C-alpha positions in Angstrom: 45.3 23.3 -27.5 43.5 26.2 -29.3 41.3 26.8 -26.3 44.3 27.6 -24.1 46.0 29.5 -26.5 43.0 31.9 -26.9 42.6 31.9 -23.4 46.1 32.8 -23.1 45.6 35.8 -25.7 42.5 37.2 -23.9 45.0 37.2 -20.7 47.4 38.7 -22.5 45.0 41.5 -24.1 43.8 42.2 -20.5 47.4 42.6 -19.3 48.1 44.7 -22.0 45.2 47.3 -21.2 45.7 47.4 -17.6 49.3 48.4 -18.1 53.2 46.9 -18.5 53.5 43.7 -17.5 56.7 42.0 -15.4 57.7 38.9 -13.7 58.2 35.5 -15.9 54.1 34.9 -16.2 53.9 38.2 -18.2 56.3 37.8 -20.4 54.9 34.5 -21.7 51.9 36.4 -22.1 53.4 39.0 -24.2 54.9 36.0 -26.0 51.7 34.3 -26.8 50.3 38.1 -28.0 53.5 38.4 -30.4 53.0 35.0 -31.9 49.1 35.2 -32.4 50.0 38.7 -34.7 46.8 40.5 -33.4 47.0 43.9 -31.9 45.5 44.1 -28.1 42.8 43.2 -26.9 42.2 41.5 -30.2 42.4 37.7 -30.4 43.3 35.5 -34.0 40.6 33.0 -34.9 41.1 30.8 -37.5 43.7 29.0 -39.2 45.7 29.8 -42.5 44.1 32.4 -44.9 41.0 32.4 -43.1 42.4 33.5 -39.7 41.1 37.0 -38.5 41.8 39.2 -35.6 38.6 40.2 -33.4 37.8 41.5 -29.6 36.2 38.6 -28.0 35.0 40.8 -25.5 32.4 43.0 -27.8 32.4 41.0 -31.1 28.8 39.8 -31.6 29.8 36.7 -33.8 33.0 35.9 -31.9 31.7 36.2 -28.0 34.0 35.3 -25.3 35.3 32.6 -28.2 35.8 32.1 -31.7 32.7 31.2 -33.3 30.4 31.9 -30.6 27.8 34.1 -32.3 25.1 36.0 -30.3 21.2 35.7 -31.1 19.8 38.5 -33.1 18.5 40.2 -30.2 21.6 40.2 -27.9 24.8 41.9 -27.7 28.1 41.1 -26.6 29.1 42.4 -23.3 32.7 41.6 -21.7 32.3 38.7 -23.8 29.0 37.5 -22.7 25.9 37.5 -24.8 23.1 39.7 -23.6 19.8 40.5 -24.4 19.2 43.9 -25.8 15.4 45.6 -25.8 14.4 48.0 -28.1 13.3 51.4 -27.6 9.9 51.7 -25.7 10.6 47.8 -24.4 11.6 46.4 -20.8 13.5 43.6 -20.4 11.9 40.6 -18.1 12.8 37.4 -17.0 10.7 34.2 -16.7 11.8 30.4 -16.3 12.8 30.2 -20.0 15.3 33.1 -19.2 15.0 37.3 -20.4 12.6 38.6 -22.9 11.5 42.0 -23.9 8.4 43.2 -23.4 6.3 46.7 -23.9 4.9 47.4 -20.5 2.5 49.6 -21.7 0.5 47.4 -24.8 1.4 43.9 -23.6 -1.4 42.6 -22.0 0.8 39.5 -20.3 3.3 42.1 -19.0 0.9 45.1 -18.4 2.6 47.9 -16.3 5.4 45.2 -15.2 7.1 42.3 -16.1 4.5 39.0 -15.3 1.3 40.9 -14.8 -1.2 39.6 -17.3 -4.7 41.2 -17.6 -7.8 39.0 -17.8 -9.3 37.3 -20.6 -11.4 40.3 -22.4 -9.1 42.9 -21.4 -6.3 44.4 -23.1 -3.5 46.7 -22.0 -3.5 50.3 -22.4 -1.1 52.7 -21.4 0.1 50.1 -18.7 -3.3 49.1 -17.2 -5.6 46.5 -18.0 -9.0 47.6 -19.2 -12.3 45.7 -20.8 -12.8 46.4 -24.4 -15.2 44.9 -27.1 -15.3 44.4 -31.0 -16.3 46.7 -33.4 -20.1 46.7 -33.4 -20.2 45.1 -29.9 -21.6 47.6 -27.0 -20.0 46.8 -23.4 -22.6 45.1 -20.9 -22.5 44.8 -17.2 -23.8 41.1 -15.9 -23.8 39.7 -12.6 -20.0 37.8 -12.8 -18.9 41.1 -14.2 -18.3 43.0 -17.8 -19.1 41.2 -21.3 -19.4 42.0 -25.1 -22.7 41.6 -26.8 -24.2 42.3 -30.4 -27.5 44.2 -29.5 -28.8 44.0 -33.3 -28.3 40.2 -33.4 -27.8 38.9 -29.5 -31.3 37.0 -28.7 -29.9 37.2 -24.9 -29.4 41.3 -25.2 -31.6 42.0 -28.0 -31.8 45.9 -28.5 -30.2 46.5 -25.2 -28.0 44.8 -22.7 -29.9 41.9 -20.5 -33.1 41.9 -22.7 -33.5 38.3 -23.8 -35.7 36.9 -26.5 -38.6 34.4 -25.6 -38.0 30.9 -26.8 -38.3 29.9 -30.5 -37.5 34.1 -31.1 -34.3 35.6 -32.6 -32.9 39.0 -32.8 -33.3 40.6 -35.8 -32.1 44.2 -36.1 -32.5 45.3 -32.1 -36.1 43.3 -32.2 -37.2 39.7 -30.9 -39.4 37.8 -34.0 -40.6 35.0 -34.0 -39.3 32.7 -36.8 -39.1 29.1 -37.8 -35.9 26.6 -38.5 -34.1 27.3 -41.7 -33.4 24.5 -44.1 -37.3 23.2 -44.3 -39.1 25.2 -47.3 -42.8 23.7 -45.7 -42.3 24.8 -42.1 -45.7 26.9 -41.5 -46.2 29.4 -38.6 -49.4 28.1 -36.7 -51.0 29.7 -33.3 -52.2 27.6 -30.7 -55.8 28.3 -30.1 -55.8 27.7 -26.6 -52.7 29.9 -25.5 -52.4 32.2 -28.3 -48.9 31.0 -28.8 -47.1 30.6 -31.6 -44.8 27.5 -32.9 -43.6 26.2 -36.3 -45.3 23.3 -38.1 -44.4 20.8 -41.4 -48.1 20.6 -42.8 -46.9 17.9 -45.0 -45.5 15.5 -42.4 -46.4 16.6 -38.8 -49.3 14.4 -37.6 -50.4 17.0 -35.3 -50.5 19.5 -37.9 -51.6 17.5 -41.3 -52.8 19.8 -44.1 -53.3 22.6 -41.7 -52.9 23.8 -38.4 -54.2 22.1 -35.5 -55.7 19.1 -37.8 -54.4 16.0 -35.8 -54.3 12.1 -37.5 -55.7 9.3 -35.5 -53.0 7.4 -33.2 -52.1 4.7 -35.8 -52.1 7.0 -39.0 -49.1 9.2 -40.1 -49.0 11.9 -42.3 -48.0 11.7 -45.6 -48.2 14.7 -48.2 -50.7 16.7 -46.2 -52.8 13.6 -45.7 -53.3 10.9 -42.6 -52.5 7.2 -43.8 -52.3 4.3 -42.5 -48.4 3.0 -42.6 -46.2 0.5 -41.2 -42.5 0.4 -39.9 -40.0 -0.5 -42.7 -40.0 -4.2 -43.4 -43.6 -4.4 -42.4 -46.8 -4.6 -44.8 -50.3 -3.3 -44.4 -52.8 -6.1 -43.8 -56.7 -5.9 -43.3 -58.4 -8.0 -40.7 -61.3 -10.0 -43.1 -63.6 -10.0 -40.2 -63.8 -6.5 -38.9 -62.2 -4.4 -42.0 -59.5 -3.0 -39.5 -55.6 -2.6 -41.0 -52.5 -3.7 -39.5 -49.2 -4.3 -39.6 -47.2 -7.5 -40.2 -43.9 -8.9 -41.2 -44.6 -11.3 -43.6 -40.9 -12.9 -43.7 -41.0 -13.7 -40.4 -44.6 -13.5 -38.7 -46.2 -16.9 -38.1 -49.5 -15.8 -38.3 -49.2 -14.3 -41.7 -46.7 -16.3 -43.6 -45.7 -15.1 -47.0 -49.0 -13.0 -47.3 -51.7 -11.6 -45.2 -53.5 -14.1 -42.7 -51.7 -16.8 -43.8 -51.0 -19.1 -40.0 -48.4 -21.6 -39.7 -48.8 -24.7 -37.9 -48.0 -24.6 -34.2 -45.2 -26.4 -34.4 -43.9 -24.5 -37.5 -41.7 -21.3 -37.8 -42.0 -18.4 -40.3 -38.3 -18.3 -41.7 -38.3 -16.1 -45.2 -41.7 -16.0 -45.7 -42.0 -19.8 -45.7 -43.4 -22.3 -42.8 -40.7 -24.4 -41.9 -40.2 -26.8 -38.7 -37.6 -25.4 -36.9 -35.5 -26.2 -33.4 -33.8 -24.3 -30.8 -30.3 -22.5 -31.2 -27.8 -25.4 -30.7 -30.3 -28.0 -31.7 -30.8 -30.1 -34.8 -34.5 -31.3 -37.0 -34.5 -35.0 -36.9 -37.2 -37.5 -38.4 -38.3 -40.6 -36.7 -37.8 -43.4 -39.3 -41.1 -45.4 -38.0 -43.5 -42.3 -37.9 -42.0 -39.7 -40.1 -42.7 -37.3 -37.6 -39.8 -33.9 -36.8 -38.2 -33.8 -33.7 -35.8 -31.7 -32.2 -32.4 -32.9 -30.4 -28.6 -31.9 -29.2 -26.4 -34.1 -30.8 -23.4 -33.0 -29.0 -25.1 -33.9 -25.7 -28.0 -36.5 -26.6 -27.3 -39.8 -25.7 -30.0 -41.1 -28.0 -29.2 -38.7 -30.5 -25.3 -38.8 -29.9 -23.5 -37.3 -33.2 -26.2 -38.0 -35.9 -30.0 -38.3 -35.3 -31.3 -42.1 -34.3 -27.8 -42.8 -32.8 -28.2 -44.1 -29.3 -25.4 -44.3 -26.8 -24.9 -47.5 -24.7 -26.4 -47.5 -21.0 -23.2 -47.2 -19.0 -21.6 -44.4 -21.6 -22.8 -40.5 -21.9 -22.8 -38.5 -25.3 -20.2 -36.1 -24.9 -19.0 -33.4 -28.1 -21.3 -35.8 -30.0 -19.5 -39.0 -29.3 -20.6 -41.8 -26.5 -17.9 -42.0 -24.4 -17.5 -44.2 -20.5 -17.9 -41.3 -18.0 -17.3 -41.0 -14.5 -18.7 -38.6 -11.8 -16.8 -35.3 -11.1 -13.5 -36.0 -9.1 -13.2 -39.2 -10.3 -11.2 -40.9 -13.2 -11.6 -43.5 -15.7 -9.4 -46.2 -15.3 -8.9 -49.9 -17.3 -8.3 -52.8 -15.5 -5.3 -54.8 -17.6 -6.6 -58.1 -16.9 -10.0 -57.8 -18.3 -9.8 -54.6 -20.3 -12.9 -53.5 -18.4 -13.1 -49.4 -17.6 -14.0 -48.4 -14.0 -14.0 -45.1 -12.0 -11.5 -44.6 -9.4 -10.9 -41.1 -6.9 -7.0 -41.1 -7.8 -6.9 -38.5 -4.6 -7.8 -41.1 -2.1 -8.2 -44.5 -3.5 -5.6 -47.2 -1.9 -6.3 -49.1 -5.2 -5.4 -46.3 -7.5 -3.5 -43.8 -5.9 -2.0 -40.7 -8.0 -2.6 -43.4 -11.0 -5.1 -46.3 -12.1 -3.8 -49.6 -10.5 -1.2 -48.0 -8.1 -2.0 -49.8 -4.8 -0.2 -48.3 -2.1 1.4 -50.8 0.2 -0.1 -52.3 4.2 -0.1 -49.5 6.5 0.2 -46.6 4.0 -3.0 -44.1 2.6 -3.6 -42.5 -0.1 -3.5 -38.4 0.4 -3.6 -36.3 -2.4 -2.6 -38.7 -5.0 0.1 -39.8 -3.1 0.9 -42.9 -0.6 2.1 -41.7 2.4 3.2 -43.0 5.8 1.4 -40.5 8.5 3.0 -39.8 12.1 1.5 -37.5 14.9 1.2 -34.2 14.6 4.5 -33.0 16.1 6.7 -35.5 14.2 8.0 -36.0 10.7 8.4 -39.2 8.8 12.1 -40.0 8.4 13.7 -42.9 6.6 16.8 -44.8 8.0 19.4 -44.6 5.1 20.6 -48.4 5.7 17.4 -50.1 6.2 14.9 -47.9 4.2 12.3 -48.2 7.0 10.6 -45.1 7.6 10.3 -43.7 11.1 8.7 -40.7 13.2 11.0 -38.1 14.7 10.4 -34.8 16.4 12.8 -32.5 14.8 12.5 -29.7 17.3 14.2 -31.9 19.9 15.9 -35.0 18.6 19.6 -35.1 18.8 19.8 -37.5 15.9 17.1 -35.6 13.9 17.6 -32.1 14.6 16.1 -29.9 12.0 16.2 -32.5 9.2 16.1 -36.3 9.6 19.5 -37.9 9.9 21.0 -34.6 10.9 23.0 -35.3 14.1 24.0 -32.5 16.6 28.1 -33.0 16.7 29.4 -33.8 20.6 28.5 -30.7 22.7 25.4 -29.8 20.7 22.0 -30.4 21.4 19.1 -29.7 19.4 16.7 -26.7 20.3 13.8 -25.7 18.1 15.3 -27.7 15.1 18.7 -26.4 15.5 22.3 -27.6 17.1 23.1 -24.9 19.5 27.3 -23.9 20.5 29.3 -22.1 22.5 32.1 -19.9 21.2 35.5 -19.7 22.5 36.8 -16.9 24.6 36.9 -13.3 22.8 34.3 -14.4 20.2 30.6 -13.7 20.0 28.0 -16.0 18.9 26.3 -14.8 16.0 23.1 -15.7 14.0 23.2 -15.5 10.0 19.7 -13.5 9.0 19.0 -15.7 6.1 19.4 -19.2 7.9 19.3 -18.4 11.1 22.4 -20.9 11.6 24.7 -19.7 14.3 28.2 -19.2 14.3 31.3 -17.5 16.1 32.8 -14.2 15.4 35.9 -11.9 16.2 33.9 -8.9 16.4 37.0 -6.8 17.3 38.9 -8.1 13.8 36.4 -9.8 11.8 35.5 -7.6 8.8 32.3 -9.8 8.5 31.3 -9.0 11.9 33.2 -5.8 12.7 31.6 -4.0 16.0 28.6 -6.4 16.1 27.5 -9.3 14.5 26.5 -8.9 10.2 28.2 -6.0 10.2 30.0 -6.1 7.2 33.1 -3.9 6.4 32.8 -2.3 2.8 35.6 -3.8 -0.1 38.7 -2.4 0.7 38.5 -1.7 4.4 39.4 -3.8 7.2 38.4 -4.3 10.9 40.1 -2.9 13.4 39.4 -2.4 17.3 35.4 -2.9 16.1 35.6 -0.1 13.6 36.1 -0.4 9.4 39.2 1.3 8.3 40.0 2.1 4.9 43.4 0.6 3.8 45.4 0.2 0.5 48.3 -2.1 -0.2 51.6 -0.9 -0.4 51.8 0.3 -4.2 48.3 1.3 -4.7 46.6 4.9 -4.2 43.5 5.8 -2.5 40.6 6.7 -5.0 37.0 8.1 -4.9 33.8 7.8 -6.8 30.2 8.2 -6.2 30.1 4.9 -4.8 32.7 5.7 -2.2 37.2 4.8 -1.7 38.6 2.1 -3.5 42.2 1.5 -3.9 43.7 1.5 -7.3 47.7 1.2 -9.1 48.2 4.2 -11.2 51.0 2.4 -13.0 49.6 -0.6 -14.5 45.4 0.0 -13.9 43.6 0.6 -17.1 40.8 2.0 -15.3 42.9 4.2 -13.2 46.2 5.0 -15.6 48.3 7.9 -14.3 45.4 9.4 -12.0 42.5 8.1 -10.2 39.6 7.6 -13.1 41.6 8.0 -16.0 40.5 4.6 -17.8 42.4 3.7 -21.1 40.4 3.0 -24.3 39.3 -0.6 -25.1 42.1 -2.5 -26.5 44.8 -0.2 -24.3 46.9 -1.3 -21.8 48.2 0.9 -18.8 52.1 1.0 -18.6 54.1 3.4 -16.3 51.2 4.9 -15.7 50.2 5.8 -19.3 47.5 4.3 -22.1 49.7 2.5 -24.9 47.9 0.2 -27.9 50.1 -2.7 -29.0 50.0 -6.3 -30.9 51.9 -9.1 -30.4 54.4 -10.4 -33.0 53.0 -11.7 -36.0 49.9 -9.4 -35.9 49.1 -6.1 -37.3 47.3 -2.8 -35.7 44.1 -2.3 -37.6 41.5 0.3 -37.2 37.5 -0.4 -36.4 34.5 1.4 -35.6 35.1 0.8 -32.1 39.1 1.6 -32.3 42.1 0.0 -33.0 42.8 -3.7 -32.6 45.0 -6.4 -33.4 44.8 -8.9 -36.6 46.9 -11.6 -38.3 46.9 -10.6 -41.6 48.0 -14.3 -42.9 45.2 -16.3 -41.4 42.5 -14.0 -40.3 39.6 -14.4 -43.1 38.1 -10.8 -41.4 41.6 -8.9 -42.3 43.1 -11.2 -45.0 46.6 -9.5 -46.6 45.4 -6.2 -45.3 43.0 -4.7 -42.5 39.3 -5.2 -43.0 39.5 -7.5 -46.2 36.7 -9.8 -45.5 36.8 -13.4 -47.5 33.8 -14.5 -49.1 31.7 -17.2 -46.9 33.4 -20.6 -48.1 36.7 -19.3 -48.3 39.7 -19.2 -45.3 42.7 -17.0 -45.3 46.2 -18.5 -45.9 49.4 -16.6 -46.4 47.2 -13.5 -46.6 45.1 -14.7 -49.7 41.2 -15.9 -49.6 41.4 -19.1 -50.7 38.1 -21.2 -51.8 37.6 -24.3 -49.0 35.2 -26.8 -50.5 34.0 -29.9 -48.3 35.7 -33.0 -48.9 33.4 -35.7 -48.9 34.2 -39.4 -47.8 33.4 -42.8 -49.3 29.4 -43.2 -48.9 28.9 -39.6 -48.3 27.6 -37.3 -51.2 28.0 -33.5 -51.3 25.3 -31.6 -50.8 23.8 -27.9 -50.8 22.4 -26.0 -47.2 21.4 -22.6 -46.3 24.9 -22.1 -45.1 27.0 -23.6 -48.1 27.7 -27.1 -49.3 28.5 -30.4 -47.0 28.8 -33.8 -47.0 26.3 -35.8 -46.0 25.6 -39.8 -45.1 22.6 -40.5 -47.4 23.1 -44.3 -46.3 22.4 -43.1 -42.6 21.8 -39.8 -42.4 17.7 -39.2 -41.4 18.1 -35.6 -42.9 19.5 -36.3 -46.2 18.3 -40.0 -47.0 19.3 -41.6 -50.3 19.7 -38.1 -51.5 20.3 -34.5 -50.5 17.4 -33.0 -48.5 15.2 -36.2 -47.9 14.5 -35.8 -44.4 12.6 -38.9 -42.9 9.4 -38.2 -40.5 9.7 -38.4 -37.2 9.9 -41.8 -35.4 11.8 -43.6 -38.9 15.4 -43.6 -39.4 17.3 -43.9 -42.3 18.9 -47.4 -43.0 20.9 -48.6 -46.6 19.4 -44.8 -48.3 15.8 -45.4 -47.4 13.6 -44.1 -44.5 12.1 -46.8 -42.3 10.2 -46.9 -39.0 11.8 -47.7 -35.6 9.9 -48.2 -33.0 11.8 -48.3 -29.3 13.0 -51.6 -28.4 12.6 -52.1 -24.6 15.1 -54.7 -22.9 14.3 -57.0 -20.0 12.7 -54.5 -17.0 11.8 -52.1 -18.9 8.2 -50.9 -20.2 6.9 -49.2 -23.1 5.3 -46.1 -22.2 3.9 -42.9 -24.4 5.3 -39.6 -24.1 4.6 -36.1 -25.6 7.1 -36.9 -28.4 6.3 -40.6 -29.0 6.5 -44.2 -27.3 9.6 -44.7 -25.4 11.1 -47.3 -23.0 11.3 -46.8 -19.2 13.2 -48.4 -16.2 10.4 -49.3 -14.1 12.7 -50.5 -11.4 15.1 -47.7 -11.6 13.4 -44.6 -13.3 12.0 -41.4 -10.8 9.9 -40.3 -13.6 8.3 -44.0 -14.5 8.7 -45.9 -11.1 6.5 -49.0 -11.1 4.4 -48.0 -14.1 4.5 -45.3 -16.9 4.2 -41.6 -15.7 4.6 -42.5 -12.0 6.8 -39.6 -10.5 8.9 -40.0 -7.4 8.5 -36.7 -5.2 12.1 -34.6 -5.0 14.5 -36.4 -2.8 13.2 -40.0 -3.5 14.9 -42.6 -5.7 13.4 -45.3 -7.5 14.3 -48.7 -5.7 12.4 -51.8 -7.1 9.8 -50.1 -8.5 9.1 -48.4 -5.1 9.8 -44.5 -4.5 12.0 -44.6 -1.5 13.7 -41.4 0.5 17.7 -41.1 -0.4 19.3 -38.7 2.1 22.6 -37.7 1.1 25.3 -40.0 1.7 28.8 -38.5 3.5 32.0 -39.5 3.0 34.9 -40.7 5.7 35.7 -36.6 7.3 32.5 -35.3 6.3 29.5 -34.4 8.4 25.7 -34.5 7.6 24.7 -31.0 8.0 21.4 -28.7 7.9 21.0 -26.1 5.1 18.5 -23.8 3.7 17.6 -26.1 1.0 17.6 -29.4 2.7 20.6 -31.8 4.6 24.2 -31.8 2.8 27.7 -33.0 3.6 30.3 -30.7 4.5 34.2 -31.7 4.7 34.5 -30.0 8.3 38.0 -30.8 7.9 38.6 -28.3 5.2 35.3 -26.3 4.4 35.6 -23.0 5.7 32.0 -22.4 6.1 31.6 -25.5 8.0 35.0 -25.6 10.0 35.0 -28.2 13.0 31.7 -28.3 12.9 28.0 -27.8 10.8 27.8 -23.5 10.4 31.4 -22.7 11.7 32.4 -20.1 8.9 36.1 -18.9 9.4 36.6 -15.2 9.7 38.5 -13.3 6.6 42.1 -14.1 6.2 41.8 -17.6 7.6 40.8 -21.0 6.3 40.0 -24.2 7.5 42.7 -26.4 8.4 42.4 -29.9 10.1 38.7 -28.9 11.6 40.3 -25.3 12.7 40.2 -21.6 11.2 43.8 -20.8 10.7 45.6 -17.9 9.2 
């Protein structure tokens, strides 16, 4: 409202400046000027005692609108903030906007906006010129001009391009030989052969020990200007008693000088911390033969003669695995146990017909063990099927067999034939044969009127469009309006649609409804309108614990709202129960039978135990006739091995998908269709379809009714 008034006043000021106004619009503008109380072309900003009149066309604090201040380097021109540059500077523009620059001295804008000088150049009188710092001289090189300090630059000593030899420095424009700083014992020496000078530390340099050119022998080092025999850190200088020659030895680890020079360890020992000790390679342990007392090395993790500890031999049929004697089998075989004798044996569970998939699981006659499963086999171009009535298996060609088309037991309807595993059919006059791109199932469609196949198969009309003469046309029902969005056109009832209330795209806030094209908020009888962080909402202040008595009054935990007052509601325990305290508050526990509060509050029975008469007692599973006690990840359990598909015939024997356990054997179970249903082939396998009423399989498998029709008595009808 304020912005509209300001615009009106600004327009009024413009009209006054241009001359007398006429007509009804001019009269309204003049009235707005009189209401503001400001002379033209000024506008009233602020309210009450802080209100003031200002010209929005020229004011830098209110440029174009009240409170719209220009930056310090801007001026207000015709109600727009524009950059103003100081005298001697020009206005330039780059990707971030306009800016001021001195084209005579700015190295980034030298002579023209955006014209930058190269590094080492400065802008002078609008021209880029090469310059050097005070004390430096401008020189010319192959890559261009550069600056050099001729008094100290070893590459330009005394004059441009005159370099000093290596190890010389430039001092006062003259090349002079010097030694590195920081070493007080450096001496300038001269090579007698070449006459070249060099630096040497006569206290530590083995090639110049004590004086220039005095070299130490290869085995000596220069110490305080004298050649002495030395050893690396951690080693000791020893003397060969036979020859008198000196040598270095590590007395902590050298088996020929263990503890002291010349002390050699026996051949089977090593020097450890200056002592000769019997040692073994990494991963082995020192053992002692109890008969002879001699020591030897053994791997206690894998040595069958010393398994787990020295001298512990495994039986002949066992191997030592991780320090334990275990019965073992060759790679690819599994350890099995004979249930009659308890003896262990090896079996290949992938191919052994007597132990197929699991130990002791034998395949029936005419079956073979393939990949750990007993399987019935057929020729290469046929599939194994099962007769649902007799359970007998048989072979069928699913590509051409009318009784097993695509899947076992899927029969083609009358008039259909199996071709490439699909039941093909013809369509009525006026319809076209289409194919579902995801399932490859065929169906009939009227491409002139079907919105799912408009003009051609698979061409779906957008929501709100209808198919007419093979083209998709957007239409809306009576009483609705055509609206547009970024995703396309849609229909909306502007009188009651909260997403399009009054006009397209006008959405009501959450909790509001659209009535007669207006957004209104209301509450049912007995509720009050409350205000929340997301807007108004309805609350029953008589019973709502979050708004008890008034909006936002929350009852504490354990209290309930009754007649608008928060009242404490402690639990009421029955006979045999005890009032206990929990993390969420007090609660009643049956301490005689509750395993989480057995005998007293908080006393939890261990896993596998149950609370009886207030005492935790172990409760092993009790299996009934026909069940077998099996072991699972959470403990023992009873399994009906005659009918349990997860434990069929024996514990852990899982039937494949589509098979069920019957009399302890996994048998294929195709879907059983009732009267009026037909067995059809789907992308996940066969299924039963009610062809009398199923709009996706109307009259036959795969026949989909067009939009606007349903399946009635096996035919698509409006």
